C-alpha positions, 0 to 999 in steps of 0.5 A: 586688720589693716590689710582688709578693706571695710565693707563697701570699699573697693581697692584701687589697683591701677591709677595714673600711668598704669590705669588701663584707660587711655593707654594709647594717649598717655605714652604720647602725652608723657613724651610730649611733656618730657620733650622726647621724640618717639624716633629717638627712643630705641631699646638696646639690641643686646645686654652687652650694648645696654651695659656699655651704654650704662657703664661705659665698659665692655663686659666682654673685654678682658679685665687683665689685658684690656685688649682681648675679648672673652668668649663663653664656651661653657655654662656650669649648672648650679649645684643640685639640691640634696634630696636625701638628707642623712640623719646622724645616728648613734 
């Protein structure tokens, strides 16, 4: 079996950036290597801001007239799963 390790071997779960050692130093080193400044990296406040930044299009803008904005007024639930199945009888 290939998914089990031989006796005496230990599975390495985290290495590189994911390793728990030097957690505070690694992000700072990555920013230095990439030339990124910590102050310039900001997370978007909302999902809409993220989509506008990625796609360049406002998800709330009306797709037909491109002037108005759509508003959420009701969320529909998914169809509940059937718990009792009817058996075909003859």
